[in-house]
C-alpha positions as CSV (number, residue, x, y, z in Angstrom):
1,M,99.2,40.3,-21.3
2,E,99.0,36.5,-21.3
3,I,99.4,34.6,-18.0
4,F,99.0,30.9,-17.0
5,C,97.5,29.8,-13.7
6,P,100.3,28.3,-11.6
7,S,97.8,25.8,-10.1
8,C,96.0,24.4,-13.1
9,G,97.8,25.9,-16.1
10,A,94.8,27.7,-17.5
11,Q,95.4,30.5,-19.8
12,H,94.2,34.1,-19.0
13,V,94.6,37.0,-21.4
14,I,94.6,40.4,-19.5
15,S,94.0,43.5,-21.6
16,N,93.6,46.2,-18.8
17,P,96.9,47.5,-17.5
18,G,95.4,48.4,-14.1
19,V,94.5,44.7,-13.4
20,I,97.0,42.9,-11.0
21,T,94.9,40.1,-9.7
22,V,92.9,37.4,-11.5
23,V,90.7,34.7,-10.0
24,C,91.0,31.6,-12.2
25,D,87.7,30.6,-13.7
26,Y,88.7,26.9,-13.7
27,C,90.3,26.2,-10.3
28,G,89.4,29.3,-8.2
29,N,92.9,30.2,-7.3
30,A,93.8,33.9,-7.2
31,I,96.8,34.9,-9.4
32,Y,98.7,38.1,-9.0
33,W,102.0,39.5,-10.3
34,D,104.6,41.6,-8.6
35,E,107.7,42.8,-10.5
36,E,106.7,40.7,-13.4
37,K,106.6,37.5,-11.3
38,I,103.4,35.5,-11.4
39,R,102.3,34.4,-7.9
40,N,99.7,32.0,-6.6
41,A,97.6,33.4,-3.8
42,G,95.7,30.3,-3.2
43,K,92.1,29.1,-3.7
44,Q,89.4,31.8,-2.9
45,S,85.9,31.4,-1.6
46,T,83.2,31.1,-4.3
47,L,80.9,34.0,-4.3
48,P,77.2,33.4,-4.9
49,E,75.6,35.5,-7.6
50,G,73.4,37.3,-5.2
51,F,70.5,39.5,-5.9
52,S,72.1,42.2,-8.0
53,R,71.8,43.7,-11.5
54,L,75.6,43.4,-11.9
55,Y,77.8,40.4,-12.6
56,S,81.3,39.8,-13.8
57,G,81.4,40.2,-17.6
58,A,78.3,42.4,-17.7
59,R,78.2,45.2,-20.3
60,G,76.3,48.4,-20.0
61,M,76.3,52.2,-20.0
62,L,77.0,54.7,-17.2
63,F,77.7,58.4,-17.5
64,N,77.0,58.0,-21.3
65,K,80.1,55.6,-21.5
66,W,80.1,51.9,-22.2
67,F,81.6,49.7,-19.5
68,L,82.5,46.1,-18.8
69,V,82.4,44.6,-15.3
70,L,85.8,43.2,-14.7
71,G,85.3,41.6,-11.2
72,R,84.1,42.1,-7.7
73,V,85.2,41.7,-4.1
74,R,82.7,41.0,-1.2
75,Y,83.3,42.2,2.3
76,S,81.5,41.5,5.5
77,F,81.1,44.1,8.2
78,G,79.5,41.8,10.8
79,K,75.8,42.8,10.3
80,G,75.9,42.3,6.6
81,F,78.1,42.6,3.6
82,W,78.7,44.9,0.6
83,D,80.2,44.3,-2.9
84,E,82.8,46.4,-4.7
85,W,82.5,46.1,-8.5
86,F,85.4,47.1,-10.8
87,L,84.6,48.5,-14.2
88,E,86.6,49.2,-17.4
89,F,85.2,51.9,-19.7
90,G,85.4,52.0,-23.4
91,D,87.9,55.0,-23.2
92,G,90.3,52.9,-21.2
93,T,89.5,54.4,-17.8
94,N,88.6,52.3,-14.7
95,G,86.1,52.9,-11.9
96,R,84.5,51.4,-8.8
97,L,80.9,50.8,-7.8
98,C,80.0,49.9,-4.2
99,E,76.7,48.1,-3.7
100,D,75.2,48.0,-0.3
101,N,71.6,46.5,0.2
102,H,71.0,46.9,-3.6
103,E,72.0,50.5,-3.6
104,L,74.9,51.6,-5.8
105,A,77.4,54.4,-5.2
106,W,80.0,55.6,-7.7
107,E,83.3,56.2,-5.8
108,N,86.7,57.7,-6.7
109,K,89.9,57.5,-4.7
110,I,91.0,60.9,-3.4
111,A,94.7,61.7,-3.7
112,G,96.1,63.4,-0.5
113,G,92.9,63.1,1.5
114,K,93.8,63.5,5.1
115,V,91.6,61.8,7.8
116,P,91.8,61.2,11.5
117,P,93.0,57.9,12.9
118,I,90.1,55.4,13.4
119,G,90.3,55.6,17.1
120,A,89.5,59.3,16.9
121,L,86.3,58.8,15.0
122,S,82.9,59.0,16.7
123,P,80.0,57.9,14.5
124,G,77.3,60.5,14.4
125,V,79.7,63.2,15.7
126,T,82.9,63.4,13.8
127,R,82.9,65.6,10.8
128,I,85.6,65.4,8.0
129,T,86.1,67.9,5.2
130,I,87.2,66.5,1.9
131,K,87.5,68.8,-1.2
132,D,85.1,71.4,0.2
133,K,82.4,68.8,1.3
134,V,81.7,68.1,4.9
135,F,81.0,64.4,5.7
136,I,79.6,63.0,8.9
137,V,81.1,59.7,10.0
138,E,78.2,57.2,10.3
139,E,79.9,53.9,11.0
140,K,83.3,52.4,11.7
141,G,84.3,48.7,12.2
142,E,86.3,45.8,10.7
143,A,85.8,44.5,7.3
144,E,86.6,41.0,6.2
145,C,87.0,39.8,2.6
146,L,84.5,37.0,2.0
147,G,85.6,36.2,-1.6
148,M,86.3,37.6,-5.1
149,E,86.0,36.9,-8.7
150,G,87.2,38.1,-12.1
151,E,89.9,40.7,-12.6
152,L,90.9,43.2,-9.9
153,P,93.1,46.2,-9.6
154,M,94.6,45.2,-6.2
155,V,95.9,42.3,-4.3
156,V,93.4,40.9,-1.8
157,Q,92.9,37.5,0.0
158,T,89.8,35.8,1.3
159,G,89.8,36.2,5.1
160,E,91.9,39.4,5.0
161,K,90.6,42.0,7.4
162,Y,91.0,45.8,7.8
163,H,89.4,48.6,9.6
164,F,87.1,51.0,7.8
165,A,84.8,54.0,8.3
166,D,81.9,55.2,6.2
167,G,80.1,58.5,6.2
168,S,77.9,60.9,4.1
169,T,77.1,64.5,3.6
170,P,74.3,65.9,5.8
171,D,71.9,65.8,2.8
172,G,72.8,62.1,2.1
173,R,73.8,62.7,-1.6
174,Y,77.6,62.1,-1.3
175,T,79.4,59.2,0.4
176,L,82.7,58.9,2.1
177,G,84.7,55.6,2.5
178,I,88.0,55.2,4.4
179,E,90.1,52.1,4.3
180,Y,92.6,51.8,7.2
181,D,94.6,48.9,5.8
182,D,97.4,51.1,4.6
183,E,99.3,54.2,5.8
184,P,98.1,56.7,5.0
185,P,94.5,55.4,4.8
186,A,92.8,55.2,1.4
187,V,90.0,57.8,1.1
188,F,87.1,57.5,-1.4
189,T,84.3,59.9,-2.0
190,G,81.3,59.3,-4.3
191,R,77.6,59.7,-4.8
192,W,74.6,57.5,-4.8
193,L,73.2,56.5,-8.3
194,K,69.6,56.4,-9.3
195,Y,68.4,53.2,-10.9
196,G,68.3,54.7,-14.4
197,A,71.8,55.8,-14.2
198,I,73.0,52.3,-15.3
199,T,71.7,50.4,-18.2
200,L,72.8,46.9,-19.1
201,E,72.8,45.2,-22.4
202,D,70.9,42.2,-21.1
203,E,68.8,43.9,-18.4
204,G,66.4,41.2,-16.9
205,V,62.7,41.5,-16.8
206,D,62.7,41.2,-13.1
207,W,64.4,44.6,-12.9
């Protein structure tokens, strides 16, 4: 798919059918399409590179499959921030990595996952069962989008806010993320990755 930025006219070629938002490399405007109409979502905040192994355009291997980093979104939760990295694999599938304090978790959206309303959650107390795993809610709060870059599978705006909750299994191996920006809420489960689970083509000597 070929699109042109409504702001500066720059050409962008999109090969992944799951991508619906592109941040223009030239002017920083977000472009998204709805019902085949190209829309300009306005200029987005520029993200610093940060201290991370990953970056937009990076290539590497995860789960014995080659991947390309399409883009990322950064969210603030008041006390800090986390990044969501969106990957395209060589077999045409997509995926998401969440990075919090340099730790990476592989997450998948769970269809039909039922969770309580955010007002009913008590961190450290509430337990939620998803696909035979019991998660303990550890945190809830409000997230704000600080910025984004690259190609993304959803529409998001800098400054956009939503409520969220995070949790994990008692042994800490598996993660739970709930996004309360839609009804029903979006539910993601995942697991923490060890350092060696990801290899990059141009891994820096500092890592």
